[in-house]
N, CA, C and O atoms as a printed pandas DataFrame, in Angstrom:
     atom_number atom_name residue_name chain_id  residue_number  x_coord  y_coord  z_coord
0              1         N          UNK        A               1   -7.425    4.013    8.143
1              2        CA          UNK        A               1   -7.180    2.480    8.419
2              3         C          UNK        A               1   -7.741    2.046    9.758
3              4         O          UNK        A               1   -7.397    2.512   10.844
4              5         N          UNK        A               2   -8.687    1.055    9.545
5              6        CA          UNK        A               2   -9.041    0.572   10.713
6              7         C          UNK        A               2   -9.304   -0.893   11.218
7              8         O          UNK        A               2   -9.794   -1.230   12.295
8              9         N          UNK        A               3   -8.854   -1.698   10.167
9             10        CA          UNK        A               3   -8.658   -2.900   10.183
10            11         C          UNK        A               3   -7.394   -3.567   10.750
11            12         O          UNK        A               3   -7.321   -4.780   10.941
12            13         N          UNK        A               4   -6.323   -2.625   11.027
13            14        CA          UNK        A               4   -5.036   -3.200   11.274
14            15         C          UNK        A               4   -5.002   -3.678   12.893
15            16         O          UNK        A               4   -5.758   -3.192   13.734
16            17         N          UNK        A               5   -4.292   -4.408   13.097
17            18        CA          UNK        A               5   -4.240   -5.221   14.594
18            19         C          UNK        A               5   -3.967   -4.133   15.429
19            20         O          UNK        A               5   -3.329   -3.281   14.811
20            21         N          UNK        A               6   -4.190   -3.837   16.545
21            22        CA          UNK        A               6   -3.955   -3.058   17.545
22            23         C          UNK        A               6   -2.492   -3.086   17.883
23            24         O          UNK        A               6   -1.976   -4.145   18.240
24            25         N          UNK        A               7   -1.714   -1.844   17.777
25            26        CA          UNK        A               7   -0.258   -1.850   18.090
26            27         C          UNK        A               7   -0.461   -1.109   19.542
27            28         O          UNK        A               7   -1.385   -0.400   19.938
28            29         N          UNK        A               8    0.743   -1.537   20.185
29            30        CA          UNK        A               8    0.576   -1.186   21.534
30            31         C          UNK        A               8    0.571    0.395   21.882
31            32         O          UNK        A               8    1.364    1.190   21.378
32            33         N          UNK        A               9   -0.349    0.706   22.736
33            34        CA          UNK        A               9   -0.649    2.272   22.752
34            35         C          UNK        A               9    0.563    3.151   22.767
35            36         O          UNK        A               9    1.502    2.893   23.519
36            37         N          UNK        A              10    0.572    4.134   21.998
37            38        CA          UNK        A              10    1.587    5.138   22.000
38            39         C          UNK        A              10    1.167    6.401   22.886
39            40         O          UNK        A              10   -0.039    6.612   23.018
40            41         N          UNK        A              11    1.933    7.108   23.396
41            42        CA          UNK        A              11    1.702    8.398   24.437
42            43         C          UNK        A              11    2.192    9.412   23.984
43            44         O          UNK        A              11    3.303    9.324   23.463
44            45         N          UNK        A              12    1.682   10.373   24.027
45            46        CA          UNK        A              12    2.383   11.695   23.605
46            47         C          UNK        A              12    2.927   12.371   24.988
47            48         O          UNK        A              12    2.485   12.068   26.097
48            49         N          UNK        A              13    3.861   13.245   24.774
49            50        CA          UNK        A              13    4.582   14.082   25.633
50            51         C          UNK        A              13    4.710   15.436   24.962
51            52         O          UNK        A              13    4.414   15.521   23.770
52            53         N          UNK        A              14    5.146   16.551   25.663
53            54        CA          UNK        A              14    5.370   17.686   24.928
54            55         C          UNK        A              14    5.975   17.836   23.795
55            56         O          UNK        A              14    5.576   18.664   22.975
56            57         N          UNK        A              15    7.080   17.020   23.571
57            58        CA          UNK        A              15    8.102   16.838   22.462
58            59         C          UNK        A              15    7.257   15.984   21.142
59            60         O          UNK        A              15    7.537   15.929   19.944
60            61         N          UNK        A              16    6.302   15.463   21.801
61            62        CA          UNK        A              16    5.722   14.713   20.521
62            63         C          UNK        A              16    4.113   14.912   20.127
63            64         O          UNK        A              16    3.543   14.063   19.441
64            65         N          UNK        A              17    3.467   16.030   20.587
65            66        CA          UNK        A              17    2.420   16.425   20.913
66            67         C          UNK        A              17    1.860   16.847   19.498
67            68         O          UNK        A              17    0.752   16.420   19.172
68            69         N          UNK        A              18    2.710   17.826   18.475
69            70        CA          UNK        A              18    2.446   17.891   17.194
70            71         C          UNK        A              18    2.155   16.893   16.359
71            72         O          UNK        A              18    1.180   16.840   15.609
72            73         N          UNK        A              19    3.094   16.015   16.502
73            74        CA          UNK        A              19    3.438   14.998   15.425
74            75         C          UNK        A              19    1.720   13.975   15.919
75            76         O          UNK        A              19    0.972   13.593   15.018
76            77         N          UNK        A              20    1.515   13.802   16.863
77            78        CA          UNK        A              20    0.117   13.263   17.286
78            79         C          UNK        A              20   -1.145   13.716   16.853
79            80         O          UNK        A              20   -2.028   13.030   16.340
80            81         N          UNK        A              21   -1.164   14.951   17.101
81            82        CA          UNK        A              21   -2.197   15.897   16.980
82            83         C          UNK        A              21   -2.414   16.105   15.149
83            84         O          UNK        A              21   -3.521   16.376   14.685
84            85         N          UNK        A              22   -1.172   15.925   14.267
85            86        CA          UNK        A              22   -1.337   15.919   12.841
86            87         C          UNK        A              22   -1.733   14.667   12.454
87            88         O          UNK        A              22   -2.542   14.659   11.526
88            89         N          UNK        A              23   -1.377   13.547   12.922
89            90        CA          UNK        A              23   -1.469   12.103   12.826
90            91         C          UNK        A              23   -3.144   12.050   13.082
91            92         O          UNK        A              23   -3.815   11.437   12.252
92            93         N          UNK        A              24   -3.746   12.629   14.117
93            94        CA          UNK        A              24   -5.244   12.573   14.282
94            95         C          UNK        A              24   -6.032   13.189   13.076
95            96         O          UNK        A              24   -7.114   12.663   12.818
96            97         N          UNK        A              25   -5.638   14.183   12.354
97            98        CA          UNK        A              25   -5.941   14.543   11.233
98            99         C          UNK        A              25   -5.396   13.921   10.129
99           100         O          UNK        A              25   -5.408   14.546    9.069
100          101         N          UNK        A              26   -4.932   12.837   10.165
101          102        CA          UNK        A              26   -4.386   12.261    8.801
102          103         C          UNK        A              26   -3.352   12.723    8.116
103          104         O          UNK        A              26   -3.068   12.347    6.979
104          105         N          UNK        A              27   -2.588   13.757    8.917
105          106        CA          UNK        A              27   -1.587   14.381    8.311
106          107         C          UNK        A              27   -0.080   14.067    8.821
107          108         O          UNK        A              27    0.089   13.769   10.003
108          109         N          UNK        A              28    0.961   14.133    7.967
109          110        CA          UNK        A              28    2.360   13.963    8.548
110          111         C          UNK        A              28    2.889   15.122    9.073
111          112         O          UNK        A              28    2.584   16.148    8.465
112          113         N          UNK        A              29    3.549   15.227    9.970
113          114        CA          UNK        A              29    4.108   16.337   10.782
114          115         C          UNK        A              29    5.607   16.005   10.936
115          116         O          UNK        A              29    5.893   15.015   11.609
116          117         N          UNK        A              30    6.654   16.784   10.341
117          118        CA          UNK        A              30    7.981   16.572   10.384
118          119         C          UNK        A              30    8.531   17.762   10.969
119          120         O          UNK        A              30    7.733   18.648   11.273
120          121         N          UNK        A              31    9.839   17.947   11.194
121          122        CA          UNK        A              31   10.538   19.276   11.701
122          123         C          UNK        A              31   11.059   19.842   10.522
123          124         O          UNK        A              31   11.155   19.150    9.508
124          125         N          UNK        A              32   11.427   21.091   10.542
125          126        CA          UNK        A              32   12.037   21.899    9.415
126          127         C          UNK        A              32   12.782   22.899   10.258
127          128         O          UNK        A              32   12.252   23.502   11.191
128          129         N          UNK        A              33   14.129   23.059    9.859
129          130        CA          UNK        A              33   15.282   23.936   10.421
130          131         C          UNK        A              33   15.113   25.301   10.206
131          132         O          UNK        A              33   15.435   25.615    9.060
132          133         N          UNK        A              34   14.715   26.245   10.911
133          134        CA          UNK        A              34   14.761   27.663   11.120
134          135         C          UNK        A              34   16.043   28.241   10.602
135          136         O          UNK        A              34   15.983   29.400   10.191
136          137         N          UNK        A              35   17.143   27.644   10.561
137          138        CA          UNK        A              35   18.231   28.210    9.902
138          139         C          UNK        A              35   18.462   27.884    8.506
139          140         O          UNK        A              35   18.657   28.863    7.785
140          141         N          UNK        A              36   18.488   26.726    7.946
141          142        CA          UNK        A              36   18.707   26.479    6.777
142          143         C          UNK        A              36   17.595   26.072    5.936
143          144         O          UNK        A              36   17.683   26.127    4.709
144          145         N          UNK        A              37   16.650   25.704    6.479
145          146        CA          UNK        A              37   15.417   24.930    6.016
146          147         C          UNK        A              37   15.259   23.465    5.507
147          148         O          UNK        A              37   14.441   22.942    4.750
148          149         N          UNK        A              38   16.358   22.983    6.209
149          150        CA          UNK        A              38   16.345   21.520    5.936
150          151         C          UNK        A              38   15.356   20.754    6.577
151          152         O          UNK        A              38   15.125   21.067    7.745
152          153         N          UNK        A              39   14.651   19.726    6.038
153          154        CA          UNK        A              39   13.417   19.105    6.332
154          155         C          UNK        A              39   14.221   17.804    7.264
155          156         O          UNK        A              39   15.116   17.083    6.825
156          157         N          UNK        A              40   13.670   17.755    8.535
157          158        CA          UNK        A              40   14.268   16.695    9.538
158          159         C          UNK        A              40   13.183   15.846   10.038
159          160         O          UNK        A              40   12.009   16.203    9.935
160          161         N          UNK        A              41   13.519   14.775   10.558
161          162        CA          UNK        A              41   12.888   13.652   11.093
162          163         C          UNK        A              41   11.968   14.263   12.241
163          164         O          UNK        A              41   12.400   15.311   12.723
164          165         N          UNK        A              42   10.741   13.767   12.769
165          166        CA          UNK        A              42   10.036   14.367   13.705
166          167         C          UNK        A              42   10.612   14.472   14.980
167          168         O          UNK        A              42   10.177   15.388   15.676
168          169         N          UNK        A              43   11.844   13.461   15.645
169          170        CA          UNK        A              43   12.259   13.562   16.694
170          171         C          UNK        A              43   13.793   14.358   16.715
171          172         O          UNK        A              43   14.616   14.198   17.616
172          173         N          UNK        A              44   13.979   15.220   15.557
173          174        CA          UNK        A              44   14.928   15.831   15.587
174          175         C          UNK        A              44   15.001   16.926   16.599
175          176         O          UNK        A              44   13.951   17.551   16.744
176          177         N          UNK        A              45   16.211   17.357   17.466
177          178        CA          UNK        A              45   16.279   18.406   18.157
178          179         C          UNK        A              45   16.983   19.359   17.726
179          180         O          UNK        A              45   16.913   20.525   18.116
180          181         N          UNK        A              46   17.817   18.858   16.767
181          182        CA          UNK        A              46   19.116   20.084   16.077
182          183         C          UNK        A              46   19.347   19.418   14.737
183          184         O          UNK        A              46   19.272   18.226   14.442
184          185         N          UNK        A              47   19.672   20.566   13.933
185          186        CA          UNK        A              47   19.655   20.491   12.503
186          187         C          UNK        A              47   21.115   19.664   12.051
187          188         O          UNK        A              47   22.211   20.143   12.343
188          189         N          UNK        A              48   20.983   18.421   11.335
189          190        CA          UNK        A              48   22.133   17.765   11.104
190          191         C          UNK        A              48   23.062   18.457    9.952
191          192         O          UNK        A              48   24.090   17.873    9.609
192          193         N          UNK        A              49   22.735   19.586    9.413
193          194        CA          UNK        A              49   23.432   20.441    8.319
194          195         C          UNK        A              49   24.161   21.577    9.138
195          196         O          UNK        A              49   25.390   21.593    9.203
196          197         N          UNK        A              50   23.366   22.543    9.773
197          198        CA          UNK        A              50   23.760   23.662   10.025
198          199         C          UNK        A              50   24.052   23.829   11.699
199          200         O          UNK        A              50   24.776   24.685   12.207
200          201         N          UNK        A              51   23.272   22.752   12.418
201          202        CA          UNK        A              51   23.399   22.802   13.815
202          203         C          UNK        A              51   22.540   23.530   14.732
203          204         O          UNK        A              51   22.573   23.542   15.962
204          205         N          UNK        A              52   21.568   24.290   13.723
205          206        CA          UNK        A              52   20.457   25.165   14.594
206          207         C          UNK        A              52   19.702   24.014   15.501
207          208         O          UNK        A              52   19.520   22.819   15.271
208          209         N          UNK        A              53   19.369   24.760   16.512
209          210        CA          UNK        A              53   18.752   23.821   17.967
210          211         C          UNK        A              53   17.663   24.338   17.941
211          212         O          UNK        A              53   17.243   24.402   19.097
212          213         N          UNK        A              54   16.755   24.872   17.020
213          214        CA          UNK        A              54   15.254   25.435   17.245
214          215         C          UNK        A              54   14.529   24.944   16.021
215          216         O          UNK        A              54   13.882   25.799   15.418
216          217         N          UNK        A              55   14.523   23.750   15.562
217          218        CA          UNK        A              55   13.418   23.205   14.501
218          219         C          UNK        A              55   12.172   23.420   14.810
219          220         O          UNK        A              55   11.852   23.381   15.998
220          221         N          UNK        A              56   11.223   23.687   13.822
221          222        CA          UNK        A              56    9.966   23.950   14.009
222          223         C          UNK        A              56    8.959   22.936   13.270
223          224         O          UNK        A              56    9.411   22.432   12.242
224          225         N          UNK        A              57    7.792   22.605   13.612
225          226        CA          UNK        A              57    7.108   21.709   13.105
226          227         C          UNK        A              57    6.622   22.127   11.610
227          228         O          UNK        A              57    6.433   23.315   11.351
228          229         N          UNK        A              58    6.440   21.180   10.703
229          230        CA          UNK        A              58    6.080   21.729    9.288
230          231         C          UNK        A              58    5.216   20.336    8.813
231          232         O          UNK        A              58    5.332   19.279    9.432
232          233         N          UNK        A              59    4.442   20.474    7.771
233          234        CA          UNK        A              59    3.711   19.322    7.141
234          235         C          UNK        A              59    4.496   18.524    6.264
235          236         O          UNK        A              59    5.492   19.073    5.792
236          237         N          UNK        A              60    4.239   17.235    5.914
237          238        CA          UNK        A              60    4.986   16.758    5.215
238          239         C          UNK        A              60    3.907   16.037    4.026
239          240         O          UNK        A              60    2.708   16.301    4.114
240          241         N          UNK        A              61    4.294   15.324    3.169
241          242        CA          UNK        A              61    3.505   14.807    2.225
242          243         C          UNK        A              61    2.766   13.620    2.383
243          244         O          UNK        A              61    1.744   13.447    1.720
244          245         N          UNK        A              62    3.260   12.600    3.366
245          246        CA          UNK        A              62    2.827   11.312    3.412
246          247         C          UNK        A              62    3.416   10.472    2.545
247          248         O          UNK        A              62    3.226    9.273    2.748
248          249         N          UNK        A              63    4.177   10.831    1.502
249          250        CA          UNK        A              63    4.948    9.979    0.592
250          251         C          UNK        A              63    6.125    9.527    1.004
251          252         O          UNK        A              63    6.753   10.227    1.799
252          253         N          UNK        A              64    6.673    8.280    0.562
253          254        CA          UNK        A              64    8.118    8.172    0.679
254          255         C          UNK        A              64    8.405    6.901   -0.324
255          256         O          UNK        A              64    7.713    6.580   -1.290
256          257         N          UNK        A              65    9.494    6.316    0.106
257          258        CA          UNK        A              65    9.997    5.151   -0.587
258          259         C          UNK        A              65   10.546    4.364    0.684
259          260         O          UNK        A              65   10.859    4.958    1.715
260          261         N          UNK        A              66   10.634    3.035    0.540
261          262        CA          UNK        A              66   11.204    2.065    1.202
262          263         C          UNK        A              66   12.720    1.837    1.100
263          264         O          UNK        A              66   13.119    1.352    0.041
264          265         N          UNK        A              67   13.626    2.124    2.063
265          266        CA          UNK        A              67   15.087    1.815    1.995
266          267         C          UNK        A              67   15.463    0.519    2.297
267          268         O          UNK        A              67   16.231   -0.093    1.556
268          269         N          UNK        A              68   14.902   -0.073    3.529
269          270        CA          UNK        A              68   15.391   -1.104    3.879
270          271         C          UNK        A              68   14.190   -1.706    4.863
271          272         O          UNK        A              68   13.195   -1.012    5.067
272          273         N          UNK        A              69   14.326   -3.078    5.490
273          274        CA          UNK        A              69   13.116   -3.457    6.250
274          275         C          UNK        A              69   13.663   -4.769    7.010
275          276         O          UNK        A              69   14.774   -5.236    6.757
276          277         N          UNK        A              70   12.856   -5.278    7.890
277          278        CA          UNK        A              70   12.822   -6.592    8.475
278          279         C          UNK        A              70   11.390   -7.082    8.934
279          280         O          UNK        A              70   10.496   -6.352    9.363
280          281         N          UNK        A              71   11.343   -8.271    8.787
281          282        CA          UNK        A              71   10.227   -9.160    9.417
282          283         C          UNK        A              71   10.261   -9.556   10.864
283          284         O          UNK        A              71   11.113  -10.360   11.241
284          285         N          UNK        A              72    9.597   -9.164   11.500
285          286        CA          UNK        A              72    9.805   -9.495   13.016
286          287         C          UNK        A              72    8.877  -10.639   13.280
287          288         O          UNK        A              72    7.677  -10.407   13.427
288          289         N          UNK        A              73    9.410  -12.016   13.362
289          290        CA          UNK        A              73    8.716  -13.475   13.457
290          291         C          UNK        A              73    8.196  -13.580   14.792
291          292         O          UNK        A              73    7.047  -14.005   14.915
292          293         N          UNK        A              74    8.926  -13.228   15.918
293          294        CA          UNK        A              74    8.769  -13.401   17.522
294          295         C          UNK        A              74    8.257  -12.046   18.185
295          296         O          UNK        A              74    8.513  -10.920   17.759
296          297         N          UNK        A              75    7.772  -12.241   18.893
297          298        CA          UNK        A              75    6.992  -10.889   19.808
298          299         C          UNK        A              75    8.180  -10.533   20.672
299          300         O          UNK        A              75    8.631  -11.348   21.476
300          301         N          UNK        A              76    8.691   -9.327   20.516
301          302        CA          UNK        A              76    9.841   -8.975   21.455
302          303         C          UNK        A              76    9.159   -8.836   22.945
303          304         O          UNK        A              76   10.044   -8.840   23.800
304          305         N          UNK        A              77    8.041   -8.733   23.415
305          306        CA          UNK        A              77    7.196   -8.773   24.427
306          307         C          UNK        A              77    5.612   -9.069   24.190
307          308         O          UNK        A              77    5.053   -8.866   23.112
308          309         N          UNK        A              78    5.093   -9.480   25.129
309          310        CA          UNK        A              78    3.791   -9.807   25.031
310          311         C          UNK        A              78    2.828   -8.999   24.449
311          312         O          UNK        A              78    1.869   -9.447   23.821
312          313         N          UNK        A              79    3.097   -7.575   24.674
313          314        CA          UNK        A              79    2.278   -6.383   23.908
314          315         C          UNK        A              79    2.312   -6.865   22.367
315          316         O          UNK        A              79    1.274   -6.814   21.709
316          317         N          UNK        A              80    3.362   -7.274   21.872
317          318        CA          UNK        A              80    3.313   -7.502   20.482
318          319         C          UNK        A              80    3.067   -8.748   19.960
319          320         O          UNK        A              80    3.350   -8.976   18.784
320          321         N          UNK        A              81    2.401   -9.892   20.924
321          322        CA          UNK        A              81    2.012  -11.216   20.566
322          323         C          UNK        A              81    1.256  -11.144   19.538
323          324         O          UNK        A              81    1.553  -11.822   18.554
324          325         N          UNK        A              82    0.228  -10.399   19.523
325          326        CA          UNK        A              82   -1.077  -10.631   18.414
326          327         C          UNK        A              82   -0.618   -9.957   17.134
327          328         O          UNK        A              82   -1.355  -10.018   16.150
328          329         N          UNK        A              83    0.412   -9.390   17.076
329          330        CA          UNK        A              83    1.007   -8.666   15.596
330          331         C          UNK        A              83    2.018   -9.468   14.720
331          332         O          UNK        A              83    2.265   -9.212   13.541
332          333         N          UNK        A              84    2.555  -10.450   15.441
333          334        CA          UNK        A              84    3.444  -11.160   14.742
334          335         C          UNK        A              84    2.958  -12.207   13.694
335          336         O          UNK        A              84    2.001  -12.951   13.907
336          337         N          UNK        A              85    3.696  -12.209   12.538
337          338        CA          UNK        A              85    4.839  -11.548   12.264
338          339         C          UNK        A              85    4.551  -10.033   11.679
339          340         O          UNK        A              85    3.615   -9.920   10.888
340          341         N          UNK        A              86    5.184   -9.067   11.972
341          342        CA          UNK        A              86    5.198   -7.757   11.309
342          343         C          UNK        A              86    6.450   -7.108   10.704
343          344         O          UNK        A              86    7.560   -7.413   11.138
344          345         N          UNK        A              87    6.334   -6.443    9.960
345          346        CA          UNK        A              87    7.401   -5.552    9.415
346          347         C          UNK        A              87    7.666   -4.036    9.671
347          348         O          UNK        A              87    6.827   -3.154    9.485
348          349         N          UNK        A              88    8.897   -3.852   10.105
349          350        CA          UNK        A              88    9.348   -2.439   10.335
350          351         C          UNK        A              88   10.389   -2.114    9.241
351          352         O          UNK        A              88   10.915   -3.023    8.599
352          353         N          UNK        A              89   10.674   -0.846    9.038
353          354        CA          UNK        A              89   11.638   -0.621    8.008
354          355         C          UNK        A              89   12.083    1.043    8.025
355          356         O          UNK        A              89   11.726    1.839    8.893
356          357         N          UNK        A              90   12.748    1.286    7.120
357          358        CA          UNK        A              90   13.397    2.898    7.097
358          359         C          UNK        A              90   12.636    3.341    5.738
359          360         O          UNK        A              90   12.752    2.859    4.611
360          361         N          UNK        A              91   11.687    4.583    6.265
361          362        CA          UNK        A              91   11.043    5.010    4.962
362          363         C          UNK        A              91   11.920    6.357    4.845
363          364         O          UNK        A              91   12.251    6.937    5.878
364          365         N          UNK        A              92   12.265    6.812    3.677
365          366        CA          UNK        A              92   12.896    7.794    3.020
366          367         C          UNK        A              92   11.757    8.660    2.584
367          368         O          UNK        A              92   11.195    8.383    1.525
368          369         N          UNK        A              93   11.286    9.880    3.435
369          370        CA          UNK        A              93   10.151   10.801    3.034
370          371         C          UNK        A              93   10.580   11.272    1.709
371          372         O          UNK        A              93   11.692   11.115    1.206
372          373         N          UNK        A              94    9.351   11.992    1.103
373          374        CA          UNK        A              94    9.606   12.834   -0.316
374          375         C          UNK        A              94   10.375   13.889    0.034
375          376         O          UNK        A              94   11.209   14.293   -0.776
376          377         N          UNK        A              95   10.229   14.510    1.285
377          378        CA          UNK        A              95   11.208   15.416    1.782
378          379         C          UNK        A              95   12.346   15.398    2.206
379          380         O          UNK        A              95   12.897   16.444    2.548
380          381         N          UNK        A              96   12.939   14.227    2.276
381          382        CA          UNK        A              96   14.276   13.772    2.584
382          383         C          UNK        A              96   14.469   13.225    4.063
383          384         O          UNK        A              96   15.433   12.464    4.137
384          385         N          UNK        A              97   13.892   13.394    5.080
385          386        CA          UNK        A              97   14.167   12.715    6.518
386          387         C          UNK        A              97   13.757   11.064    6.210
387          388         O          UNK        A              97   12.904   10.612    5.447
388          389         N          UNK        A              98   14.530   10.497    6.944
389          390        CA          UNK        A              98   14.429    9.099    6.883
390          391         C          UNK        A              98   13.661    8.823    8.559
391          392         O          UNK        A              98   14.030    9.357    9.605
392          393         N          UNK        A              99   12.573    7.884    8.395
393          394        CA          UNK        A              99   11.776    7.528    9.769
394          395         C          UNK        A              99   11.826    6.084    9.422
395          396         O          UNK        A              99   11.888    5.526    8.326
396          397         N          UNK        A             100   11.773    5.503   10.941
397          398        CA          UNK        A             100   11.619    4.105   11.519
398          399         C          UNK        A             100   10.256    3.810   11.598
399          400         O          UNK        A             100    9.548    4.298   12.479
400          401         N          UNK        A             101    9.842    3.057   10.751
401          402        CA          UNK        A             101    8.202    2.874   11.017
402          403         C          UNK        A             101    7.781    1.542   10.456
403          404         O          UNK        A             101    8.496    0.790    9.794
404          405         N          UNK        A             102    6.361    1.323   10.853
405          406        CA          UNK        A             102    5.618   -0.043   10.578
406          407         C          UNK        A             102    5.105   -0.114    9.131
407          408         O          UNK        A             102    4.213    0.662    8.789
408          409         N          UNK        A             103    5.605   -0.981    8.282
409          410        CA          UNK        A             103    5.422   -1.293    6.997
410          411         C          UNK        A             103    4.335   -2.278    6.760
411          412         O          UNK        A             103    4.388   -3.288    7.461
412          413         N          UNK        A             104    3.356   -2.180    5.905
413          414        CA          UNK        A             104    2.407   -3.186    5.472
414          415         C          UNK        A             104    2.307   -3.739    3.916
415          416         O          UNK        A             104    2.378   -2.890    3.028
416          417         N          UNK        A             105    2.196   -4.701    3.664
417          418        CA          UNK        A             105    2.219   -4.857    2.198
418          419         C          UNK        A             105    3.376   -5.791    1.876
419          420         O          UNK        A             105    3.929   -6.282    2.860
420          421         N          UNK        A             106    3.977   -6.223    0.329
421          422        CA          UNK        A             106    4.802   -7.008    0.200
422          423         C          UNK        A             106    6.471   -5.835    0.217
423          424         O          UNK        A             106    6.623   -4.933   -0.607
424          425         N          UNK        A             107    7.168   -6.056    0.963
425          426        CA          UNK        A             107    8.173   -5.079    1.048
426          427         C          UNK        A             107    9.147   -5.270   -0.101
427          428         O          UNK        A             107    9.512   -6.426   -0.321
428          429         N          UNK        A             108    9.548   -4.430   -0.755
429          430        CA          UNK        A             108   10.638   -4.504   -1.981
430          431         C          UNK        A             108   11.549   -3.149   -1.728
431          432         O          UNK        A             108   11.074   -2.063   -1.394
432          433         N          UNK        A             109   12.749   -3.383   -1.919
433          434        CA          UNK        A             109   13.475   -2.051   -1.833
434          435         C          UNK        A             109   13.337   -1.101   -2.909
435          436         O          UNK        A             109   13.290   -1.438   -4.092
436          437         N          UNK        A             110   13.257    0.335   -2.412
437          438        CA          UNK        A             110   12.666    1.216   -3.247
438          439         C          UNK        A             110   11.225    1.498   -3.580
439          440         O          UNK        A             110   10.762    2.438   -4.225
440          441         N          UNK        A             111   10.578    0.425   -2.971
441          442        CA          UNK        A             111    9.006    0.606   -3.269
442          443         C          UNK        A             111    8.553    1.892   -2.921
443          444         O          UNK        A             111    9.142    2.388   -1.962
444          445         N          UNK        A             112    7.677    2.557   -3.434
445          446        CA          UNK        A             112    6.672    3.768   -3.026
446          447         C          UNK        A             112    5.966    3.280   -2.033
447          448         O          UNK        A             112    5.553    2.127   -1.905
448          449         N          UNK        A             113    5.817    4.310   -1.231
449          450        CA          UNK        A             113    4.984    4.231    0.241
450          451         C          UNK        A             113    3.890    5.567    0.369
451          452         O          UNK        A             113    4.113    6.669   -0.132
452          453         N          UNK        A             114    2.911    5.280    0.997
453          454        CA          UNK        A             114    1.862    6.098    1.440
454          455         C          UNK        A             114    1.719    5.752    2.766
455          456         O          UNK        A             114    1.656    4.575    3.122
456          457         N          UNK        A             115    1.646    6.951    3.739
457          458        CA          UNK        A             115    1.230    6.779    4.706
458          459         C          UNK        A             115   -0.426    6.641    4.891
459          460         O          UNK        A             115   -1.170    7.427    4.303
460          461         N          UNK        A             116   -0.911    5.656    5.692
461          462        CA          UNK        A             116   -2.457    5.704    6.086
462          463         C          UNK        A             116   -2.427    5.905    7.651
463          464         O          UNK        A             116   -1.329    6.081    8.179
464          465         N          UNK        A             117   -3.521    5.891    8.387
465          466        CA          UNK        A             117   -3.351    6.379    9.560
466          467         C          UNK        A             117   -4.162    5.403   10.415
467          468         O          UNK        A             117   -5.269    5.009   10.047
468          469         N          UNK        A             118   -3.672    5.075   11.398
469          470        CA          UNK        A             118   -4.682    4.282   12.450
470          471         C          UNK        A             118   -4.828    5.037   13.350
471          472         O          UNK        A             118   -3.947    5.816   13.713
472          473         N          UNK        A             119   -6.241    4.924   14.003
473          474        CA          UNK        A             119   -6.855    5.857   14.821
474          475         C          UNK        A             119   -7.338    4.754   16.086
475          476         O          UNK        A             119   -8.470    4.280   15.990
476          477         N          UNK        A             120   -6.533    4.383   17.180
477          478        CA          UNK        A             120   -6.805    3.321   18.066
478          479         C          UNK        A             120   -7.938    3.731   19.176
479          480         O          UNK        A             120   -8.060    4.918   19.480
480          481         N          UNK        A             121   -8.614    2.910   19.667
481          482        CA          UNK        A             121   -9.523    3.410   20.570
482          483         C          UNK        A             121   -8.955    3.913   22.076
483          484         O          UNK        A             121   -9.604    4.518   22.928
484          485         N          UNK        A             122   -7.656    3.515   22.143
485          486        CA          UNK        A             122   -6.896    3.906   23.178
486          487         C          UNK        A             122   -5.661    4.377   22.952
487          488         O          UNK        A             122   -5.045    3.466   22.397
488          489         N          UNK        A             123   -4.822    5.518   23.115
489          490        CA          UNK        A             123   -3.750    5.773   22.712
490          491         C          UNK        A             123   -3.844    6.981   21.600
491          492         O          UNK        A             123   -4.776    7.776   21.470
492          493         N          UNK        A             124   -2.723    6.913   20.892
493          494        CA          UNK        A             124   -2.456    8.155   19.886
494          495         C          UNK        A             124   -2.674    7.434   18.575
495          496         O          UNK        A             124   -2.374    6.267   18.324
496          497         N          UNK        A             125   -3.333    8.457   17.661
497          498        CA          UNK        A             125   -3.094    7.900   16.130
498          499         C          UNK        A             125   -1.752    8.047   15.651
499          500         O          UNK        A             125   -0.915    8.769   16.192
500          501         N          UNK        A             126   -1.546    7.302   14.557
501          502        CA          UNK        A             126   -0.170    7.109   14.103
502          503         C          UNK        A             126   -0.336    6.541   12.409
503          504         O          UNK        A             126   -1.248    5.923   11.859
504          505         N          UNK        A             127    0.912    7.037   11.925
505          506        CA          UNK        A             127    0.847    6.505   10.349
506          507         C          UNK        A             127    1.805    5.002   10.208
507          508         O          UNK        A             127    2.861    4.644   10.729
508          509         N          UNK        A             128    0.835    4.344    9.216
509          510        CA          UNK        A             128    1.394    2.929    8.984
510          511         C          UNK        A             128    1.894    3.167    7.633
511          512         O          UNK        A             128    1.254    3.982    6.968
512          513         N          UNK        A             129    3.076    2.528    7.011
513          514        CA          UNK        A             129    3.302    3.000    5.747
514          515         C          UNK        A             129    2.969    1.839    4.822
515          516         O          UNK        A             129    3.598    0.802    5.039
516          517         N          UNK        A             130    2.104    1.836    3.846
517          518        CA          UNK        A             130    1.532    0.940    2.889
518          519         C          UNK        A             130    2.516    1.142    1.686
519          520         O          UNK        A             130    3.009    2.203    1.303
520          521         N          UNK        A             131    2.694   -0.164    1.160
521          522        CA          UNK        A             131    3.459   -0.071   -0.316
522          523         C          UNK        A             131    2.313   -0.107   -1.190
523          524         O          UNK        A             131    1.339   -0.859   -1.157
524          525         N          UNK        A             132    2.669    1.076   -2.175
525          526        CA          UNK        A             132    1.887    1.368   -3.101
526          527         C          UNK        A             132    1.860    0.454   -4.375
527          528         O          UNK        A             132    2.939    0.264   -4.936
528          529         N          UNK        A             133    0.733   -0.128   -4.883
529          530        CA          UNK        A             133    0.723   -1.157   -5.888
530          531         C          UNK        A             133    1.345   -0.723   -7.125
531          532         O          UNK        A             133    1.130    0.462   -7.379
532          533         N          UNK        A             134    2.114   -1.402   -8.033
533          534        CA          UNK        A             134    2.233   -1.022   -9.473
534          535         C          UNK        A             134    3.405   -0.098   -9.543
535          536         O          UNK        A             134    3.722    0.451  -10.599
536          537         N          UNK        A             135    4.075    0.083   -8.376
537          538        CA          UNK        A             135    5.273    1.386   -8.578
538          539         C          UNK        A             135    6.700    0.732   -8.205
539          540         O          UNK        A             135    7.724    1.414   -8.257
């Protein structure tokens, strides 16, 4: 996806490096619990089921469905001025975790989504969730 408006730059740190490395390869990385095997959101530090505090990175399918969304009509700060209106929502991944993410297309509850990857000239690559037509 190269024609998307420029989103404010995202920067990696030690906790997010694996996520951004995967996005640069057009892959989605999530966390997996080493105790019970539950799939967790990328930012998870502790398993919500068993309390294990050492989740590891794992690949995910880049497929999900839209739980809820909102369209932002006014930029919350100047960095977003060229993007409004834009839609953000909660994506339930096929593997189970929920993500808060940018959505493109006409949102509807339960809509099938797929990740497309943006590779800005500055900052990190990241997924944008696109409504799958006809589903």
